[in-house]
C-alpha positions, 0 to 999 in steps of 0.5 A, a space after each residue: 275101323 277103316 282107319 285101322 284097316 288102312 294103317 295095317 295096309 300101309 304097314 304091310 306095304 312097307 314090310 313088302 318094300 312098297 314104301 311109296 304106296 305106304 306113304 300115299 296111304 299115310 298121307 291120305 290118313 293125315 289129311 283126314 285126321 280130325 284130332 291129335 290122337 289121329 295125327 299122332 298115330 299117323 306120324 308114328 306110321 310115317 316114321 315107321 315107313 320112312 325108317 323102313 325105307 331108310 329115307 333120312 330126311 323124312 325120318 328126321 322130319 317125322 321125329 321133329 313133327 312128333 316132338 312138336 306135337 308132344 314136346 315133353 316126350 323124352 323118348 321122342 327127343 331121345 330118338 331125334 338125338 339118335 337120328 342126328 348121331 346117324 349123320 356120319 353115314 350120310 356125310 362121310 363121303 363129303 368130308 374127311 376125318 377132321 384133324 385136331 387142328 380142324 376140330 379146334 376151329 370148327 368147334 367154334 361155330 355150328 354153321 361151319 362145314 356141312 349144311 343141314 342136309 348132312 345132319 340127317 340120318 340114314 338109319 334110325 335105331 329103334 331104341 338106344 343100346 343100354 350099356 351094361 346089358 351088352 356084355 363085352 360089346 360095351 367098349 366096342 359101342 363106346 368106340 363106335 360112338 367116338 368114331 361117329 362123333 369125330 365124323 359129325 359136323 359141329 352143327 349136328 353135334 350141337 343138335 344131338 347134344 341139345 336133344 339128349 340134354 332135353 331128354 335127360 331133363 324130361 326124364 329127371 322131371 318124370 322120375 318122381 312119378 315112377 316106380 318099379 321097372 319104369 323107374 329102373 328104365 328111366 334111371 338107366 336111360 338117364 345114365 346112358 344119356 349122361 355118358 353120351 352128353 359127356 362124349 361130345 366134349 363140350 365145355 361146362 359153360 356150354 353145357 350149362 347154356 344148352 341145359 338152360 335153353 332146352 329147359 326153358 319151357 319145362 315146368 311140372 305143370 306142363 308135364 302133368 298136362 302132357 301126361 293127362 292131356 285131352 284129345 283135341 278134336 279140331 279141323 285139318 288146318 288147326 292140326 297142321 298148325 300144331 306141327 312144323 312145316 319144315 326142318 328149318 322151322 323146327 331147328 330155328 325154334 329149338 336150336 337158334 339160341 345155342 347156335 348163336 352162342 357158338 357163332 359168338 364164340 367163333 367171332 371172339 376166337 378170330 378176333 383174338 387170333 388177329 390180335 395175337 398175329 
């Protein structure tokens, strides 16, 4: 009951704009967490506070930690993808709109251009918009997405695309277990994710690689265990080991193979340019 009261206090403080005080309470709750349910609740609380304060780095990091704790949750992966898509608002003041020639070169390697800090969102949508339910605004949303993608660094596009791909894979795997409105929402979200993945403009072989990498650990048995997982009662140290200590650690674990593929492509690109010259 005390934890619930403190969580409510933190949420009220966040609504009042007193985010530092709210985060202090959330941090204290995390230190006292004794099981995975407690930690999940605290991470969701921290996410709500950081989203409210528009703290880009903390918001993305909260999502990454939630994904570590629940790697088979499509909705957490979807929100993380949206967080990466919000990167233009954080980096637009540091880079101009790329020309077609610039895109041809920067598309080769995700390490080119902006650093990882530019890939973090300033705002996090509570849930992605659903095409077809917004009437005449659907086309405007598509155009807005295209503009956002144009101003994203390649590394941010790669991470957003990979997160969307994993979202789609997880939704496809749980589809057979759902009915009624849950199935309808699943299929609708799959279509939306598919449209966004196509919008990145990556080649088919690249998308195939991303799909293989992001789906390496996805098997029906693991999904079943995730849905029916038991609450793990462990100490604070063991709980801390379940989540990453930094964004770099998270991204190295999930995106390193994909980034290496792009870097290899860049090396071949420059070699061909030298030969042709």
